[in-house]
C-alpha positions in Angstrom: 1.7 -3.2 -13.8 2.0 -1.7 -10.4 -0.7 -1.1 -7.8 -0.5 1.1 -4.7 -3.8 1.8 -3.1 -2.9 4.5 -0.6 -0.5 7.4 0.2 2.4 5.4 1.7 2.3 2.9 -1.1 2.5 5.8 -3.6 5.7 7.0 -1.9 7.3 3.5 -1.9 6.1 2.8 -5.4 7.6 6.0 -6.8 11.0 5.2 -5.2 10.9 1.6 -6.7 10.0 2.9 -10.2 12.8 5.5 -10.0 15.4 2.8 -9.1 14.1 0.4 -11.8 14.5 3.1 -14.4 18.0 3.8 -13.2 18.9 0.1 -13.7 17.0 -0.2 -17.1 15.9 3.1 -18.5 12.6 3.2 -20.4 10.6 0.6 -18.5 6.9 1.5 -18.8 5.0 1.3 -15.5 1.2 1.7 -15.3 -1.6 0.9 -12.8 -2.9 2.5 -9.6 -1.0 5.2 -7.8 -0.9 8.8 -6.8 1.0 12.1 -7.4 4.4 10.7 -6.4 4.2 7.7 -8.8 3.0 10.0 -11.6 6.0 12.2 -11.0 8.2 9.1 -11.3 6.7 8.3 -14.7 3.9 5.9 -13.8 0.8 6.0 -16.0 -1.9 5.9 -13.4 -5.2 4.5 -14.7 -6.8 5.0 -11.3 -5.8 7.5 -8.7 -5.0 6.0 -5.3 -6.9 8.8 -3.5 -10.1 7.1 -4.8 -9.1 3.8 -3.3 -7.7 4.8 0.1 -10.3 3.5 2.6 -10.0 1.1 5.5 -12.5 -1.0 7.3 -15.4 -3.2 6.3 -18.1 -0.5 6.4 -15.9 2.0 4.5 -15.0 -0.5 1.7 -18.7 -1.3 1.2 -19.4 2.5 0.8 -16.7 2.7 -1.9 -17.5 -0.6 -3.5 -18.5 0.8 -6.9 -15.2 2.7 -7.3 -13.0 -0.1 -6.2 -14.9 -2.7 -8.3 -14.6 -0.5 -11.4 -10.8 -0.2 -10.8 -10.5 -3.9 -10.4 -12.4 -4.6 -13.6 -10.2 -2.2 -15.5 -7.0 -3.8 -14.4 -8.4 -7.3 -14.8 -9.3 -6.6 -18.4 -5.8 -5.4 -19.2 -4.2 -8.4 -17.6 -6.4 -10.8 -19.6 -6.2 -9.0 -23.0 -2.7 -7.4 -23.0 -0.8 -8.9 -20.1 2.1 -7.0 -18.5 5.5 -8.6 -18.0 5.2 -8.4 -14.2 2.6 -7.4 -11.6 4.0 -5.5 -8.6 1.6 -5.2 -5.7 2.2 -2.8 -2.8 0.3 -3.7 0.5 -3.5 -3.1 0.0 -4.3 -6.8 0.5 -8.1 -6.9 0.0 -7.7 -5.6 -3.6 -4.3 -6.9 -4.4 -4.7 -10.5 -3.5 -7.8 -10.7 -5.8 -5.7 -9.2 -8.6 -2.9 -11.6 -7.9 -5.3 -14.5 -8.5 -6.2 -13.1 -11.9 -2.5 -12.6 -12.8 -1.6 -16.1 -11.6 -4.3 -17.7 -13.9 -2.9 -15.6 -16.7 0.6 -16.8 -16.2 2.0 -13.5 -15.0 4.6 -13.4 -12.3 3.6 -11.5 -9.1 6.0 -9.6 -6.9 4.4 -8.4 -3.6 6.2 -5.5 -1.9 5.2 -4.3 1.6 3.6 -7.3 3.2 -0.1 -7.2 4.4 0.0 -7.3 8.2 -1.2 -10.8 8.2 1.1 -11.6 11.1 -1.1 -9.2 13.1 -4.5 -10.6 12.0 -5.9 -13.2 9.5 -2.7 -15.3 9.5 -4.5 -17.8 7.4 -4.0 -15.5 4.4 -0.4 -16.7 4.2 -1.7 -19.9 2.5 -3.4 -17.8 -0.2 -0.2 -15.7 -0.6 1.8 -18.9 -1.1 -0.5 -19.9 -3.9 -0.7 -16.6 -5.7 2.6 -14.7 -5.1 5.9 -15.6 -6.8 8.0 -13.5 -4.4 7.5 -11.4 -1.2 9.7 -8.4 -0.6 9.3 -7.6 3.1 10.4 -4.5 5.0 10.2 -5.7 8.6 12.8 -8.2 9.8 10.4 -10.5 11.6 8.3 -10.9 8.4 10.8 -13.0 6.6 10.8 -16.0 9.0 7.0 -15.8 9.0 6.9 -16.4 5.2 9.8 -18.8 5.1 7.9 -21.1 7.5 4.9 -21.0 5.1 7.1 -21.9 2.1 6.8 -18.5 0.4 9.8 -17.2 -1.5 10.8 -14.1 0.5 13.5 -11.4 0.7 14.0 -9.0 3.6 14.9 -5.8 1.7 15.1 -3.4 4.6 12.7 -0.5 5.2 12.5 2.1 2.3 11.8 4.8 4.9 15.5 4.6 6.0 16.4 6.3 2.7 13.5 8.7 2.7 13.9 10.0 6.2 17.0 12.1 6.1 16.8 15.3 8.2 19.8 17.6 8.5 18.1 20.6 10.1 17.9 21.2 13.9 14.6 22.0 15.5 15.0 25.7 15.5 16.1 26.0 11.8 13.4 23.6 10.7 10.7 25.7 12.5 12.0 28.9 11.0 11.9 27.4 7.5 8.1 27.0 7.8 7.7 30.6 9.1 7.1 29.3 12.6 8.6 30.9 15.7 11.1 28.5 17.2 10.8 30.2 20.6 7.2 28.9 20.8 5.9 25.3 21.1 5.0 23.6 17.8 2.5 20.7 17.6 2.1 18.7 14.4 -1.4 17.5 13.4 -1.4 14.4 11.2 -5.0 13.5 10.4 -4.2 10.7 7.9 -4.3 10.2 4.1 -7.7 8.5 3.6 -10.9 10.4 3.2 -12.7 8.3 5.8 -9.9 9.0 8.3 -10.4 12.7 7.8 -14.1 12.4 8.3 -13.7 10.5 11.5 -10.5 11.8 13.1 -10.0 15.4 11.9 -12.8 16.7 14.1 -11.2 14.9 17.1 -7.8 16.4 16.3 -9.3 19.8 15.9 -11.0 19.4 19.3 -7.7 18.5 20.9 -5.9 21.4 19.3 -8.6 23.8 20.5 -8.1 22.6 24.0 -4.3 22.9 23.7 -4.7 26.5 22.4 -6.7 27.4 25.5 -4.0 25.9 27.7 -1.0 27.2 25.7 -2.1 30.5 24.1 1.1 30.9 22.1 1.1 27.4 20.7 1.6 26.9 16.9 0.2 24.1 14.8 1.4 22.6 11.5 -0.4 20.0 9.3 0.9 18.0 6.3 -1.5 17.5 3.4 -1.1 13.9 2.0 -0.9 13.5 -1.8 -4.3 11.8 -1.7 -6.1 14.9 -0.2 -6.8 18.4 -1.4 -6.8 21.5 0.8 -10.6 21.6 0.6 -10.7 18.3 2.6 -8.9 20.0 5.5 -8.8 23.8 5.5 -12.5 24.6 5.8 -12.8 22.6 9.0 -9.7 24.4 10.5 -11.2 27.8 9.5 -14.6 26.9 11.0 -12.9 26.0 14.3 -11.0 29.3 14.3 -7.6 27.5 14.4 -4.5 29.1 12.8 -2.7 26.1 11.3 0.2 26.1 8.8 -0.4 23.5 6.1 2.2 22.1 3.7 2.7 19.3 1.2 6.5 19.5 1.0 9.4 18.5 3.3 7.4 16.5 5.7 10.4 15.2 7.6 11.8 18.8 8.1 8.2 19.6 9.3 8.3 16.7 11.8 11.7 18.0 13.1 10.1 21.4 13.6 7.6 20.0 16.0 7.9 19.5 19.8 5.1 16.9 19.7 2.8 15.3 17.2 -0.8 14.1 17.2 -0.8 11.3 14.5 -3.3 8.7 13.2 -1.9 5.2 13.1 -0.1 4.3 10.0 3.2 4.4 8.2 3.7 8.1 9.2 4.2 7.0 12.8 7.4 5.3 11.7 8.6 8.4 9.9 7.9 10.5 13.0 9.8 7.9 15.1 12.8 8.0 12.7 13.0 11.8 13.0 12.8 11.4 16.8 9.7 13.6 17.6 7.5 12.4 20.5 3.9 11.7 19.6 0.5 10.3 20.6 -1.1 7.8 18.2 -4.8 7.8 17.7 -7.3 5.8 15.7 -11.1 5.2 15.3 -13.0 2.8 13.2 -16.7 2.4 12.6 -18.1 0.5 15.7 -18.8 -2.7 13.6 -15.3 -2.7 12.0 -13.7 -2.1 15.4 -15.6 -5.0 17.1 -14.5 -7.3 14.3 -10.9 -6.1 14.3 -10.6 -6.4 18.1 -11.3 -10.1 17.9 -8.9 -10.7 15.1 -5.8 -8.7 15.9 -3.1 -10.7 17.5 -0.5 -8.0 18.4 -0.7 -5.7 21.4 -0.1 -2.4 19.5 -1.4 -0.8 16.3 1.2 1.9 15.9 3.9 0.8 13.5 6.7 2.4 15.4 5.6 0.5 18.6 5.3 -2.8 16.6 8.8 -2.4 15.2 10.1 -1.5 18.7 8.4 -4.5 20.3 7.1 -2.2 23.1 4.7 0.7 23.7 7.1 3.5 23.3 4.5 6.1 22.6 0.9 6.2 23.9 -1.9 4.8 21.7 -5.5 6.2 22.1 -7.9 3.9 20.3 -11.6 4.2 19.6 -13.4 5.8 22.6 -10.0 6.9 24.1 -9.3 8.9 21.0 -11.1 12.0 22.3 -10.0 15.6 22.6 -9.6 15.5 26.3 -7.2 12.5 26.4 -5.3 13.5 23.3 -4.7 17.1 24.6 -3.7 15.8 28.0 -1.0 13.5 26.5 0.4 16.3 24.3 0.4 18.7 27.2 2.4 16.2 29.2 5.0 16.0 26.4 5.2 19.8 26.2 5.6 20.4 29.9 7.3 17.4 31.4 10.9 17.5 30.1 11.8 14.2 31.7 8.9 12.4 30.0 9.7 14.1 26.7 13.4 13.1 26.9 12.5 9.5 27.7 10.4 9.1 24.6 13.1 10.7 22.4 15.6 8.2 23.8 13.3 5.2 23.0 12.7 6.5 19.5 16.4 6.6 18.8 16.5 2.8 18.8 13.9 2.3 16.1 16.3 2.9 13.1 18.6 0.1 14.3 15.8 -2.5 14.0 15.0 -1.8 10.4 18.0 -3.1 8.5 20.1 -1.0 6.2 19.2 1.5 3.5 18.8 0.7 -0.2 15.4 -1.1 0.0 14.0 0.4 -3.1 17.0 -0.6 -5.2 16.8 -4.1 -3.9 13.1 -4.4 -4.8 13.8 -2.9 -8.3 16.5 -5.6 -8.9 14.0 -8.3 -7.8 11.4 -6.9 -10.2 13.8 -6.9 -13.1 14.8 -10.5 -12.2 11.2 -11.7 -12.2 10.3 -9.8 -15.4 10.8 -11.1 -18.9 11.0 -7.5 -20.2 9.8 -7.9 -23.7 11.2 -5.2 -26.0 7.7 -3.9 -26.7 7.2 -3.2 -23.0 10.4 -1.2 -22.8 9.8 1.0 -25.8 6.0 1.5 -26.4 3.0 2.5 -24.3 0.9 -0.4 -23.1 -1.8 -1.2 -25.6 -5.4 -0.4 -24.7 -4.6 2.1 -22.0 
């Protein structure tokens, strides 16, 4: 059983599953995931697009869907237990499921650590009780878990294998039918529906201001696997913005951009690895933000800044995430060549902090080591699905 509750977990889960099937062909994976995991052969009982929410208020709104998904997986664990439970990030849901698995005697591999080193560090005690092995992707996470007595392996970051761009900026732009002689700005509104509701209007507002300032500017927007075009395109059309949208070749798309407006998340690390300057934005509901502000123990929210250990790219959070401030930062990146070059130079150091490639293969090997792999699990569909 494998559980990935959002778009980034879907990508990492798909890579893990592919590597596991290379090592031992025919393993049956099932659980929660998205389009990428289905393509890799995972039987998804619940689509991760229905689960991808963040924040206390947002989780409450989606409680019925999340509760039903939990009940479905819990029933399978108790009635027809899998050989191994693999959990990918998504801690609020996954730690509850780990408790069920632990009581049922099922080994638990947790891949992609919850950011408990940033907030709610007390959760490490719960993880020590419920998780058989942590596979972490950031180098400073391993000592954190070792200190708490949790079996842990630093596997490196899976994004190192996924972000491989051979095209130069001009060729990449042309491949998306963009004019390489004109400025290109990427619009990255996120993968969760509540992010789209809260942040897409802000991004559109910033893009509208940029269009006024740079009449020949071009925009491109990636559609996450958890979203449909209907979640995005009507709002772009209503605003009168001409925006190229795509689902494929996201890293080539990032290379095509001169600058990017991005919500905070895993994608900021992808953008950093490609080497494109950006501004990171985020908004939560007022209640969730006030709670988070008191709990978070790190100075940055952008993953690329956290990995770097410094504020390489500007973060605009909550009230600062407004069209005026966002467009001003992008305008500076487009017009100030010295500023643009300084950001590119800082981003070049991110890759060296993330270990070596091969993370997915290492996690797959860990999974096989933990699993008992009964013959029935290798050759027949899981009962009761």
